[in-house]
All heavy atoms as a GROMACS GRO file, in nm:
protein
  594
    1ALA      N    1  31.254  16.802   7.360
    1ALA     CA    2  31.400  16.798   7.383
    1ALA      C    3  31.467  16.830   7.249
    1ALA      O    4  31.423  16.797   7.141
    1ALA     CB    5  31.435  16.656   7.425
    2HIS      N    6  31.578  16.902   7.258
    2HIS     CA    7  31.647  16.940   7.144
    2HIS      C    8  31.769  16.842   7.127
    2HIS      O    9  31.842  16.814   7.218
    2HIS     CB   10  31.705  17.086   7.162
    2HIS     CG   11  31.761  17.134   7.035
    2HIS    ND1   12  31.887  17.131   6.999
    2HIS    CD2   13  31.694  17.206   6.931
    2HIS    CE1   14  31.903  17.189   6.878
    2HIS    NE2   15  31.792  17.237   6.838
    3VAL      N   16  31.782  16.787   7.008
    3VAL     CA   17  31.888  16.689   6.982
    3VAL      C   18  31.971  16.738   6.864
    3VAL      O   19  31.919  16.785   6.764
    3VAL     CB   20  31.824  16.554   6.943
    3VAL    CG1   21  31.932  16.453   6.910
    3VAL    CG2   22  31.738  16.500   7.057
    4HIS      N   23  32.101  16.727   6.874
    4HIS     CA   24  32.192  16.767   6.771
    4HIS      C   25  32.242  16.641   6.696
    4HIS      O   26  32.256  16.535   6.752
    4HIS     CB   27  32.316  16.839   6.827
    4HIS     CG   28  32.276  16.970   6.893
    4HIS    ND1   29  32.256  17.084   6.825
    4HIS    CD2   30  32.253  16.997   7.024
    4HIS    CE1   31  32.221  17.184   6.906
    4HIS    NE2   32  32.218  17.132   7.028
    5GLY      N   33  32.271  16.663   6.569
    5GLY     CA   34  32.328  16.550   6.491
    5GLY      C   35  32.409  16.605   6.376
    5GLY      O   36  32.407  16.724   6.346
    6ALA      N   37  32.485  16.517   6.314
    6ALA     CA   38  32.571  16.559   6.205
    6ALA      C   39  32.483  16.608   6.087
    6ALA      O   40  32.386  16.543   6.048
    6ALA     CB   41  32.655  16.444   6.163
    7GLY      N   42  32.522  16.724   6.034
    7GLY     CA   43  32.451  16.774   5.914
    7GLY      C   44  32.488  16.703   5.788
    7GLY      O   45  32.411  16.690   5.692
    8TYR      N   46  32.618  16.663   5.780
    8TYR     CA   47  32.667  16.593   5.661
    8TYR      C   48  32.708  16.454   5.708
    8TYR      O   49  32.784  16.440   5.805
    8TYR     CB   50  32.784  16.665   5.604
    8TYR     CG   51  32.856  16.588   5.490
    8TYR    CD1   52  32.799  16.597   5.359
    8TYR    CD2   53  32.964  16.512   5.507
    8TYR    CE1   54  32.860  16.531   5.256
    8TYR    CE2   55  33.022  16.440   5.401
    8TYR     CZ   56  32.971  16.449   5.277
    8TYR     OH   57  33.028  16.383   5.174
    9ARG      N   58  32.657  16.354   5.642
    9ARG     CA   59  32.691  16.215   5.671
    9ARG      C   60  32.738  16.149   5.547
    9ARG      O   61  32.682  16.172   5.439
    9ARG     CB   62  32.569  16.142   5.721
    9ARG     CG   63  32.510  16.192   5.845
    9ARG     CD   64  32.388  16.107   5.888
    9ARG     NE   65  32.305  16.175   5.984
    9ARG     CZ   66  32.177  16.168   5.993
    9ARG    NH1   67  32.110  16.099   5.902
    9ARG    NH2   68  32.108  16.235   6.083
   10ALA      N   69  32.846  16.068   5.558
   10ALA     CA   70  32.896  16.001   5.446
   10ALA      C   71  32.950  15.863   5.486
   10ALA      O   72  32.998  15.846   5.593
   10ALA     CB   73  33.005  16.081   5.378
   11VAL      N   74  32.942  15.771   5.399
   11VAL     CA   75  33.002  15.638   5.412
   11VAL      C   76  33.083  15.614   5.290
   11VAL      O   77  33.034  15.609   5.174
   11VAL     CB   78  32.892  15.525   5.420
   11VAL    CG1   79  32.960  15.388   5.435
   11VAL    CG2   80  32.800  15.548   5.540
   12TYR      N   81  33.221  15.612   5.310
   12TYR     CA   82  33.311  15.593   5.196
   12TYR      C   83  33.359  15.448   5.187
   12TYR      O   84  33.411  15.399   5.288
   12TYR     CB   85  33.429  15.688   5.213
   12TYR     CG   86  33.389  15.834   5.203
   12TYR    CD1   87  33.378  15.912   5.319
   12TYR    CD2   88  33.358  15.891   5.082
   12TYR    CE1   89  33.341  16.042   5.309
   12TYR    CE2   90  33.322  16.024   5.072
   12TYR     CZ   91  33.312  16.099   5.187
   12TYR     OH   92  33.277  16.234   5.182
   13ASP      N   93  33.341  15.392   5.074
   13ASP     CA   94  33.392  15.256   5.049
   13ASP      C   95  33.526  15.272   4.982
   13ASP      O   96  33.540  15.308   4.862
   13ASP     CB   97  33.298  15.185   4.952
   13ASP     CG   98  33.338  15.043   4.921
   13ASP    OD1   99  33.457  15.006   4.947
   13ASP    OD2  100  33.257  14.968   4.875
   14LEU      N  101  33.636  15.255   5.064
   14LEU     CA  102  33.770  15.283   5.012
   14LEU      C  103  33.818  15.184   4.911
   14LEU      O  104  33.912  15.202   4.836
   14LEU     CB  105  33.864  15.291   5.130
   14LEU     CG  106  33.837  15.408   5.228
   14LEU    CD1  107  33.942  15.406   5.337
   14LEU    CD2  108  33.836  15.538   5.154
   15SER      N  109  33.750  15.066   4.903
   15SER     CA  110  33.787  14.967   4.805
   15SER      C  111  33.713  14.988   4.666
   15SER      O  112  33.752  14.944   4.568
   15SER     CB  113  33.751  14.825   4.851
   15SER     OG  114  33.613  14.810   4.862
   16ASP      N  115  33.608  15.075   4.673
   16ASP     CA  116  33.530  15.110   4.556
   16ASP      C  117  33.459  15.242   4.580
   16ASP      O  118  33.348  15.245   4.627
   16ASP     CB  119  33.429  15.000   4.523
   16ASP     CG  120  33.341  15.031   4.398
   16ASP    OD1  121  33.371  15.131   4.332
   16ASP    OD2  122  33.249  14.957   4.376
   17LEU      N  123  33.533  15.356   4.553
   17LEU     CA  124  33.473  15.486   4.581
   17LEU      C  125  33.343  15.512   4.522
   17LEU      O  126  33.257  15.588   4.566
   17LEU     CB  127  33.574  15.597   4.550
   17LEU     CG  128  33.699  15.603   4.642
   17LEU    CD1  129  33.794  15.710   4.592
   17LEU    CD2  130  33.652  15.631   4.789
   18GLY      N  131  33.315  15.447   4.405
   18GLY     CA  132  33.186  15.462   4.337
   18GLY      C  133  33.071  15.401   4.420
   18GLY      O  134  32.957  15.428   4.388
   19ASN      N  135  33.096  15.325   4.522
   19ASN     CA  136  32.999  15.262   4.610
   19ASN      C  137  32.978  15.346   4.730
   19ASN      O  138  32.912  15.305   4.824
   19ASN     CB  139  33.047  15.122   4.643
   19ASN     CG  140  32.934  15.042   4.706
   19ASN    OD1  141  32.816  15.053   4.669
   19ASN    ND2  142  32.963  14.954   4.801
   20SER      N  143  33.031  15.468   4.740
   20SER     CA  144  33.019  15.553   4.859
   20SER      C  145  32.881  15.619   4.856
   20SER      O  146  32.816  15.634   4.753
   20SER     CB  147  33.129  15.659   4.856
   20SER     OG  148  33.252  15.596   4.857
   21ARG      N  149  32.840  15.665   4.976
   21ARG     CA  150  32.707  15.731   4.991
   21ARG      C  151  32.722  15.858   5.076
   21ARG      O  152  32.817  15.863   5.153
   21ARG     CB  153  32.611  15.635   5.067
   21ARG     CG  154  32.600  15.497   5.013
   21ARG     CD  155  32.505  15.491   4.897
   21ARG     NE  156  32.468  15.353   4.856
   21ARG     CZ  157  32.538  15.285   4.766
   21ARG    NH1  158  32.646  15.332   4.717
   21ARG    NH2  159  32.494  15.166   4.733
   22PHE      N  160  32.630  15.949   5.058
   22PHE     CA  161  32.629  16.072   5.135
   22PHE      C  162  32.493  16.127   5.149
   22PHE      O  163  32.400  16.094   5.082
   22PHE     CB  164  32.723  16.175   5.069
   22PHE     CG  165  32.655  16.250   4.955
   22PHE    CD1  166  32.600  16.371   4.975
   22PHE    CD2  167  32.645  16.188   4.833
   22PHE    CE1  168  32.532  16.432   4.871
   22PHE    CE2  169  32.581  16.249   4.728
   22PHE     CZ  170  32.525  16.373   4.749
   23ILE      N  171  32.483  16.222   5.244
   23ILE     CA  172  32.357  16.298   5.260
   23ILE      C  173  32.392  16.429   5.333
   23ILE      O  174  32.487  16.427   5.416
   23ILE     CB  175  32.247  16.216   5.330
   23ILE    CG1  176  32.107  16.286   5.318
   23ILE    CG2  177  32.276  16.196   5.479
   23ILE    CD1  178  32.044  16.267   5.189
   24ILE      N  179  32.322  16.537   5.313
   24ILE     CA  180  32.339  16.664   5.383
   24ILE      C  181  32.201  16.701   5.438
   24ILE      O  182  32.102  16.687   5.373
   24ILE     CB  183  32.408  16.769   5.296
   24ILE    CG1  184  32.444  16.886   5.381
   24ILE    CG2  185  32.318  16.809   5.180
   24ILE    CD1  186  32.548  16.974   5.313
   25ALA      N  187  32.202  16.765   5.556
   25ALA     CA  188  32.080  16.786   5.630
   25ALA      C  189  31.976  16.864   5.554
   25ALA      O  190  31.860  16.829   5.544
   25ALA     CB  191  32.107  16.850   5.762
   26THR      N  192  32.013  16.978   5.497
   26THR     CA  193  31.914  17.060   5.436
   26THR      C  194  31.886  17.023   5.296
   26THR      O  195  31.779  16.968   5.264
   26THR     CB  196  31.955  17.210   5.440
   26THR    OG1  197  32.084  17.226   5.383
   26THR    CG2  198  31.958  17.264   5.579
   27GLY      N  199  31.980  17.042   5.210
   27GLY     CA  200  31.963  17.009   5.069
   27GLY      C  201  32.080  17.044   4.982
   27GLY      O  202  32.184  17.076   5.038
   28GLN      N  203  32.061  17.042   4.855
   28GLN     CA  204  32.165  17.068   4.761
   28GLN      C  205  32.216  17.210   4.767
   28GLN      O  206  32.329  17.236   4.732
   28GLN     CB  207  32.125  17.028   4.621
   28GLN     CG  208  32.102  16.877   4.602
   28GLN     CD  209  32.050  16.848   4.469
   28GLN    OE1  210  31.962  16.920   4.422
   28GLN    NE2  211  32.097  16.742   4.412
   29SER      N  212  32.132  17.303   4.802
   29SER     CA  213  32.171  17.443   4.809
   29SER      C  214  32.186  17.491   4.948
   29SER      O  215  32.109  17.454   5.038
   29SER     CB  216  32.062  17.525   4.736
   29SER     OG  217  32.086  17.667   4.758
   30GLY      N  218  32.281  17.577   4.975
   30GLY     CA  219  32.294  17.635   5.102
   30GLY      C  220  32.221  17.767   5.117
   30GLY      O  221  32.235  17.841   5.214
   31HIS      N  222  32.144  17.801   5.011
   31HIS     CA  223  32.071  17.931   5.012
   31HIS      C  224  31.922  17.908   5.046
   31HIS      O  225  31.852  17.835   4.978
   31HIS     CB  226  32.083  17.992   4.868
   31HIS     CG  227  32.041  18.134   4.866
   31HIS    ND1  228  31.914  18.178   4.876
   31HIS    CD2  229  32.118  18.246   4.853
   31HIS    CE1  230  31.906  18.305   4.870
   31HIS    NE2  231  32.032  18.354   4.860
   32PRO      N  232  31.877  17.976   5.153
   32PRO     CA  233  31.740  17.955   5.198
   32PRO      C  234  31.633  17.990   5.095
   32PRO      O  235  31.524  17.938   5.105
   32PRO     CB  236  31.726  18.050   5.319
   32PRO     CG  237  31.866  18.073   5.365
   32PRO     CD  238  31.956  18.060   5.240
   33LEU      N  239  31.664  18.074   4.996
   33LEU     CA  240  31.563  18.110   4.898
   33LEU      C  241  31.561  18.010   4.776
   33LEU      O  242  31.475  18.020   4.689
   33LEU     CB  243  31.581  18.248   4.848
   33LEU     CG  244  31.577  18.358   4.959
   33LEU    CD1  245  31.604  18.494   4.901
   33LEU    CD2  246  31.434  18.350   5.024
   34SER      N  247  31.651  17.915   4.776
   34SER     CA  248  31.659  17.823   4.666
   34SER      C  249  31.552  17.713   4.679
   34SER      O  250  31.522  17.669   4.791
   34SER     CB  251  31.796  17.754   4.659
   34SER     OG  252  31.796  17.648   4.571
   35SER      N  253  31.498  17.664   4.569
   35SER     CA  254  31.402  17.556   4.575
   35SER      C  255  31.468  17.425   4.615
   35SER      O  256  31.403  17.328   4.647
   35SER     CB  257  31.337  17.540   4.439
   35SER     OG  258  31.428  17.510   4.339
   36PHE      N  259  31.601  17.422   4.616
   36PHE     CA  260  31.676  17.298   4.653
   36PHE      C  261  31.726  17.310   4.798
   36PHE      O  262  31.801  17.226   4.843
   36PHE     CB  263  31.792  17.277   4.560
   36PHE     CG  264  31.752  17.247   4.420
   36PHE    CD1  265  31.765  17.343   4.323
   36PHE    CD2  266  31.693  17.129   4.386
   36PHE    CE1  267  31.726  17.320   4.189
   36PHE    CE2  268  31.654  17.099   4.257
   36PHE     CZ  269  31.670  17.199   4.158
   37TYR      N  270  31.684  17.417   4.870
   37TYR     CA  271  31.741  17.431   5.008
   37TYR      C  272  31.705  17.322   5.104
   37TYR      O  273  31.784  17.276   5.178
   37TYR     CB  274  31.692  17.568   5.067
   37TYR     CG  275  31.746  17.591   5.204
   37TYR    CD1  276  31.879  17.618   5.220
   37TYR    CD2  277  31.664  17.589   5.313
   37TYR    CE1  278  31.934  17.641   5.349
   37TYR    CE2  279  31.713  17.612   5.439
   37TYR     CZ  280  31.847  17.642   5.454
   37TYR     OH  281  31.896  17.662   5.582
   38GLY      N  282  31.580  17.275   5.097
   38GLY     CA  283  31.537  17.173   5.189
   38GLY      C  284  31.503  17.041   5.132
   38GLY      O  285  31.435  16.958   5.195
   39ASN      N  286  31.551  17.014   5.008
   39ASN     CA  287  31.502  16.895   4.938
   39ASN      C  288  31.562  16.765   4.993
   39ASN      O  289  31.518  16.656   4.948
   39ASN     CB  290  31.530  16.911   4.786
   39ASN     CG  291  31.680  16.908   4.748
   39ASN    OD1  292  31.762  16.958   4.832
   39ASN    ND2  293  31.711  16.862   4.634
   40LEU      N  294  31.653  16.769   5.081
   40LEU     CA  295  31.708  16.642   5.138
   40LEU      C  296  31.678  16.620   5.288
   40LEU      O  297  31.730  16.534   5.352
   40LEU     CB  298  31.860  16.638   5.115
   40LEU     CG  299  31.903  16.644   4.969
   40LEU    CD1  300  32.055  16.642   4.958
   40LEU    CD2  301  31.846  16.527   4.891
   41VAL      N  302  31.592  16.711   5.345
   41VAL     CA  303  31.561  16.700   5.487
   41VAL      C  304  31.498  16.562   5.522
   41VAL      O  305  31.542  16.498   5.616
   41VAL     CB  306  31.465  16.813   5.530
   41VAL    CG1  307  31.415  16.790   5.671
   41VAL    CG2  308  31.531  16.945   5.519
   42GLU      N  309  31.397  16.519   5.441
   42GLU     CA  310  31.333  16.392   5.476
   42GLU      C  311  31.426  16.274   5.465
   42GLU      O  312  31.433  16.189   5.553
   42GLU     CB  313  31.205  16.374   5.394
   42GLU     CG  314  31.097  16.464   5.444
   42GLU     CD  315  30.962  16.431   5.368
   42GLU    OE1  316  30.940  16.316   5.338
   42GLU    OE2  317  30.892  16.529   5.347
   43PRO      N  318  31.504  16.258   5.352
   43PRO     CA  319  31.597  16.140   5.350
   43PRO      C  320  31.699  16.150   5.460
   43PRO      O  321  31.734  16.044   5.521
   43PRO     CB  322  31.661  16.155   5.210
   43PRO     CG  323  31.577  16.249   5.134
   43PRO     CD  324  31.505  16.331   5.231
   44TRP      N  325  31.750  16.266   5.490
   44TRP     CA  326  31.847  16.282   5.605
   44TRP      C  327  31.786  16.238   5.737
   44TRP      O  328  31.842  16.163   5.809
   44TRP     CB  329  31.891  16.426   5.616
   44TRP     CG  330  31.986  16.458   5.720
   44TRP    CD1  331  32.122  16.446   5.720
   44TRP    CD2  332  31.955  16.506   5.850
   44TRP    NE1  333  32.176  16.480   5.842
   44TRP    CE2  334  32.074  16.518   5.923
   44TRP    CE3  335  31.836  16.543   5.916
   44TRP    CZ2  336  32.076  16.559   6.053
   44TRP    CZ3  337  31.840  16.586   6.042
   44TRP    CH2  338  31.960  16.599   6.115
   45ARG      N  339  31.660  16.287   5.762
   45ARG     CA  340  31.593  16.254   5.886
   45ARG      C  341  31.566  16.103   5.898
   45ARG      O  342  31.575  16.044   6.007
   45ARG     CB  343  31.460  16.330   5.888
   45ARG     CG  344  31.375  16.302   6.015
   45ARG     CD  345  31.234  16.347   6.001
   45ARG     NE  346  31.167  16.269   5.900
   45ARG     CZ  347  31.061  16.304   5.832
   45ARG    NH1  348  31.012  16.432   5.849
   45ARG    NH2  349  31.011  16.231   5.741
   46ASN      N  350  31.541  16.039   5.781
   46ASN     CA  351  31.507  15.897   5.782
   46ASN      C  352  31.624  15.803   5.768
   46ASN      O  353  31.608  15.684   5.753
   46ASN     CB  354  31.401  15.868   5.672
   46ASN     CG  355  31.271  15.938   5.700
   46ASN    OD1  356  31.232  15.961   5.812
   46ASN    ND2  357  31.202  15.974   5.592
   47GLY      N  358  31.745  15.863   5.775
   47GLY     CA  359  31.865  15.777   5.770
   47GLY      C  360  31.903  15.729   5.633
   47GLY      O  361  31.980  15.630   5.623
   48ARG      N  362  31.848  15.788   5.526
   48ARG     CA  363  31.875  15.741   5.396
   48ARG      C  364  31.998  15.820   5.337
   48ARG      O  365  32.037  15.924   5.388
   48ARG     CB  366  31.758  15.759   5.299
   48ARG     CG  367  31.641  15.663   5.344
   48ARG     CD  368  31.533  15.651   5.238
   48ARG     NE  369  31.493  15.776   5.174
   48ARG     CZ  370  31.388  15.848   5.207
   48ARG    NH1  371  31.308  15.806   5.303
   48ARG    NH2  372  31.356  15.958   5.142
   49PHE      N  373  32.056  15.767   5.236
   49PHE     CA  374  32.171  15.829   5.172
   49PHE      C  375  32.152  15.836   5.023
   49PHE      O  376  32.069  15.776   4.962
   49PHE     CB  377  32.300  15.739   5.197
   49PHE     CG  378  32.346  15.745   5.338
   49PHE    CD1  379  32.298  15.653   5.432
   49PHE    CD2  380  32.444  15.833   5.381
   49PHE    CE1  381  32.340  15.656   5.562
   49PHE    CE2  382  32.484  15.837   5.512
   49PHE     CZ  383  32.432  15.755   5.604
   50LEU      N  384  32.236  15.916   4.958
   50LEU     CA  385  32.237  15.929   4.810
   50LEU      C  386  32.361  15.869   4.758
   50LEU      O  387  32.466  15.868   4.824
   50LEU     CB  388  32.232  16.078   4.774
   50LEU     CG  389  32.108  16.157   4.816
   50LEU    CD1  390  32.129  16.305   4.775
   50LEU    CD2  391  31.983  16.104   4.752
   51GLU      N  392  32.354  15.820   4.635
   51GLU     CA  393  32.469  15.768   4.568
   51GLU      C  394  32.499  15.852   4.442
   51GLU      O  395  32.410  15.881   4.369
   51GLU     CB  396  32.445  15.622   4.525
   51GLU     CG  397  32.556  15.556   4.452
   51GLU     CD  398  32.517  15.415   4.404
   51GLU    OE1  399  32.424  15.362   4.454
   51GLU    OE2  400  32.592  15.370   4.311
   52LEU      N  401  32.624  15.888   4.422
   52LEU     CA  402  32.661  15.958   4.303
   52LEU      C  403  32.688  15.849   4.197
   52LEU      O  404  32.748  15.752   4.228
   52LEU     CB  405  32.785  16.038   4.320
   52LEU     CG  406  32.768  16.167   4.411
   52LEU    CD1  407  32.909  16.231   4.428
   52LEU    CD2  408  32.676  16.260   4.344
   53PRO      N  409  32.640  15.876   4.076
   53PRO     CA  410  32.664  15.783   3.968
   53PRO      C  411  32.817  15.758   3.951
   53PRO      O  412  32.895  15.850   3.967
   53PRO     CB  413  32.606  15.850   3.843
   53PRO     CG  414  32.503  15.947   3.899
   53PRO     CD  415  32.559  15.990   4.027
   54ARG      N  416  32.852  15.639   3.914
   54ARG     CA  417  32.992  15.605   3.893
   54ARG      C  418  33.044  15.662   3.761
   54ARG      O  419  33.163  15.685   3.750
   54ARG     CB  420  33.008  15.450   3.896
   54ARG     CG  421  32.974  15.394   4.031
   54ARG     CD  422  32.973  15.247   4.026
   54ARG     NE  423  32.910  15.198   4.151
   54ARG     CZ  424  32.940  15.083   4.200
   54ARG    NH1  425  33.033  15.010   4.151
   54ARG    NH2  426  32.877  15.047   4.314
   55ASP      N  427  32.959  15.672   3.668
   55ASP     CA  428  32.998  15.710   3.528
   55ASP      C  429  32.987  15.864   3.516
   55ASP      O  430  32.879  15.919   3.527
   55ASP     CB  431  32.905  15.642   3.432
   55ASP     CG  432  32.932  15.683   3.289
   55ASP    OD1  433  33.036  15.742   3.256
   55ASP    OD2  434  32.843  15.652   3.203
   56PRO      N  435  33.095  15.932   3.494
   56PRO     CA  436  33.092  16.079   3.474
   56PRO      C  437  32.996  16.123   3.366
   56PRO      O  438  32.933  16.227   3.373
   56PRO     CB  439  33.237  16.119   3.440
   56PRO     CG  440  33.320  16.005   3.491
   56PRO     CD  441  33.235  15.881   3.480
   57GLU      N  442  32.985  16.043   3.262
   57GLU     CA  443  32.889  16.077   3.153
   57GLU      C  444  32.749  16.077   3.204
   57GLU      O  445  32.663  16.155   3.162
   57GLU     CB  446  32.905  15.986   3.031
   57GLU     CG  447  33.042  15.992   2.964
   57GLU     CD  448  33.062  16.132   2.911
   57GLU    OE1  449  32.969  16.194   2.853
   57GLU    OE2  450  33.181  16.183   2.923
   58GLU      N  451  32.718  15.987   3.297
   58GLU     CA  452  32.582  15.982   3.353
   58GLU      C  453  32.553  16.110   3.430
   58GLU      O  454  32.442  16.164   3.432
   58GLU     CB  455  32.559  15.859   3.445
   58GLU     CG  456  32.426  15.840   3.491
   58GLU     CD  457  32.401  15.717   3.577
   58GLU    OE1  458  32.490  15.630   3.578
   58GLU    OE2  459  32.301  15.709   3.647
   59LEU      N  460  32.653  16.160   3.503
   59LEU     CA  461  32.638  16.283   3.578
   59LEU      C  462  32.604  16.399   3.481
   59LEU      O  463  32.518  16.481   3.505
   59LEU     CB  464  32.768  16.316   3.658
   59LEU     CG  465  32.792  16.242   3.783
   59LEU    CD1  466  32.932  16.270   3.833
   59LEU    CD2  467  32.688  16.277   3.888
   60ILE      N  468  32.675  16.402   3.370
   60ILE     CA  469  32.650  16.508   3.271
   60ILE      C  470  32.510  16.498   3.213
   60ILE      O  471  32.439  16.596   3.200
   60ILE     CB  472  32.758  16.501   3.159
   60ILE    CG1  473  32.897  16.541   3.221
   60ILE    CG2  474  32.722  16.590   3.042
   60ILE    CD1  475  33.014  16.514   3.133
   61ARG      N  476  32.468  16.375   3.176
   61ARG     CA  477  32.339  16.350   3.120
   61ARG      C  478  32.225  16.389   3.212
   61ARG      O  479  32.122  16.446   3.172
   61ARG     CB  480  32.318  16.209   3.078
   61ARG     CG  481  32.383  16.164   2.950
   61ARG     CD  482  32.333  16.029   2.902
   61ARG     NE  483  32.344  15.922   3.003
   61ARG     CZ  484  32.452  15.850   3.025
   61ARG    NH1  485  32.564  15.871   2.955
   61ARG    NH2  486  32.454  15.756   3.123
   62ASN      N  487  32.237  16.355   3.341
   62ASN     CA  488  32.132  16.377   3.439
   62ASN      C  489  32.138  16.506   3.517
   62ASN      O  490  32.053  16.541   3.594
   62ASN     CB  491  32.123  16.258   3.535
   62ASN     CG  492  32.086  16.133   3.461
   62ASN    OD1  493  32.003  16.133   3.374
   62ASN    ND2  494  32.147  16.020   3.499
   63GLY      N  495  32.249  16.585   3.494
   63GLY     CA  496  32.266  16.704   3.571
   63GLY      C  497  32.183  16.819   3.517
   63GLY      O  498  32.125  16.816   3.408
   64LEU      N  499  32.167  16.925   3.603
   64LEU     CA  500  32.089  17.039   3.557
   64LEU      C  501  32.171  17.134   3.469
   64LEU      O  502  32.117  17.214   3.401
   64LEU     CB  503  32.043  17.117   3.685
   64LEU     CG  504  31.942  17.052   3.770
   64LEU    CD1  505  31.918  17.136   3.893
   64LEU    CD2  506  31.819  17.027   3.690
   65GLY      N  507  32.301  17.109   3.465
   65GLY     CA  508  32.392  17.198   3.386
   65GLY      C  509  32.525  17.202   3.451
   65GLY      O  510  32.555  17.135   3.541
   66THR      N  511  32.608  17.294   3.393
   66THR     CA  512  32.742  17.315   3.439
   66THR      C  513  32.764  17.458   3.485
   66THR      O  514  32.720  17.548   3.410
   66THR     CB  515  32.846  17.281   3.327
   66THR    OG1  516  32.828  17.146   3.288
   66THR    CG2  517  32.985  17.300   3.376
   67LEU      N  518  32.811  17.478   3.599
   67LEU     CA  519  32.839  17.610   3.646
   67LEU      C  520  32.989  17.631   3.652
   67LEU      O  521  33.065  17.555   3.712
   67LEU     CB  522  32.783  17.626   3.791
   67LEU     CG  523  32.818  17.761   3.863
   67LEU    CD1  524  32.753  17.877   3.784
   67LEU    CD2  525  32.766  17.754   4.004
   68ILE      N  526  33.036  17.731   3.577
   68ILE     CA  527  33.182  17.760   3.572
   68ILE      C  528  33.200  17.898   3.643
   68ILE      O  529  33.146  17.996   3.605
   68ILE     CB  530  33.231  17.766   3.427
   68ILE    CG1  531  33.210  17.633   3.360
   68ILE    CG2  532  33.374  17.809   3.422
   68ILE    CD1  533  33.236  17.636   3.211
   69LEU      N  534  33.284  17.893   3.749
   69LEU     CA  535  33.312  18.016   3.819
   69LEU      C  536  33.455  18.062   3.786
   69LEU      O  537  33.551  17.980   3.790
   69LEU     CB  538  33.306  17.987   3.972
   69LEU     CG  539  33.175  17.934   4.021
   69LEU    CD1  540  33.180  17.896   4.169
   69LEU    CD2  541  33.067  18.035   4.000
   70ARG      N  542  33.470  18.191   3.748
   70ARG     CA  543  33.600  18.246   3.718
   70ARG      C  544  33.621  18.370   3.803
   70ARG      O  545  33.534  18.452   3.813
   70ARG     CB  546  33.600  18.280   3.566
   70ARG     CG  547  33.600  18.165   3.478
   70ARG     CD  548  33.628  18.206   3.334
   70ARG     NE  549  33.632  18.092   3.248
   70ARG     CZ  550  33.532  18.054   3.167
   70ARG    NH1  551  33.418  18.124   3.167
   70ARG    NH2  552  33.538  17.947   3.091
   71PRO      N  553  33.738  18.379   3.856
   71PRO     CA  554  33.764  18.501   3.939
   71PRO      C  555  33.766  18.629   3.853
   71PRO      O  556  33.796  18.620   3.730
   71PRO     CB  557  33.906  18.473   3.995
   71PRO     CG  558  33.961  18.357   3.919
   71PRO     CD  559  33.854  18.290   3.852
   72ALA      N  560  33.734  18.743   3.909
   72ALA     CA  561  33.737  18.866   3.834
   72ALA      C  562  33.876  18.885   3.780
   72ALA      O  563  33.975  18.860   3.848
   72ALA     CB  564  33.696  18.978   3.932
   73GLY      N  565  33.883  18.932   3.657
   73GLY     CA  566  34.011  18.958   3.601
   73GLY      C  567  34.069  18.836   3.527
   73GLY      O  568  34.172  18.848   3.463
   74ALA      N  569  34.000  18.725   3.532
   74ALA     CA  570  34.052  18.604   3.462
   74ALA      C  571  34.034  18.623   3.311
   74ALA      O  572  33.939  18.684   3.266
   74ALA     CB  573  33.980  18.482   3.514
   75ASN      N  574  34.116  18.560   3.238
   75ASN     CA  575  34.108  18.561   3.088
   75ASN      C  576  34.112  18.705   3.031
   75ASN      O  577  34.046  18.732   2.934
   75ASN     CB  578  33.986  18.489   3.039
   75ASN     CG  579  33.986  18.344   3.077
   75ASN    OD1  580  34.092  18.282   3.084
   75ASN    ND2  581  33.869  18.288   3.105
   76GLY      N  582  34.192  18.790   3.101
   76GLY     CA  583  34.208  18.929   3.048
   76GLY      C  584  34.085  19.017   3.061
   76GLY      O  585  34.078  19.121   3.001
   77LYS      N  586  33.981  18.977   3.133
   77LYS     CA  587  33.860  19.053   3.146
   77LYS      C  588  33.860  19.133   3.280
   77LYS      O  589  33.906  19.091   3.381
   77LYS     CB  590  33.736  18.966   3.140
   77LYS     CG  591  33.725  18.906   3.004
   77LYS     CD  592  33.599  18.822   2.996
   77LYS     CE  593  33.588  18.751   2.864
   77LYS     NZ  594  33.476  18.654   2.855
   0.00000   0.00000   0.00000
């Protein structure tokens, strides 16, 4: 049997947004050739969620890096 379900799930704690949780069906990347494309399938399937750190500095310390996107022609280029 084929069953459909929400691809993105989130629980928002409006009294403390830092206590919110989320999960997305496939993974962090929407690109099928990325190594992060399917890295969240099992937690999503098992009903688990992820928590974003409350401290922005912790995000910076534990992140893979920063991606800055600029439209063509920005900054005189």
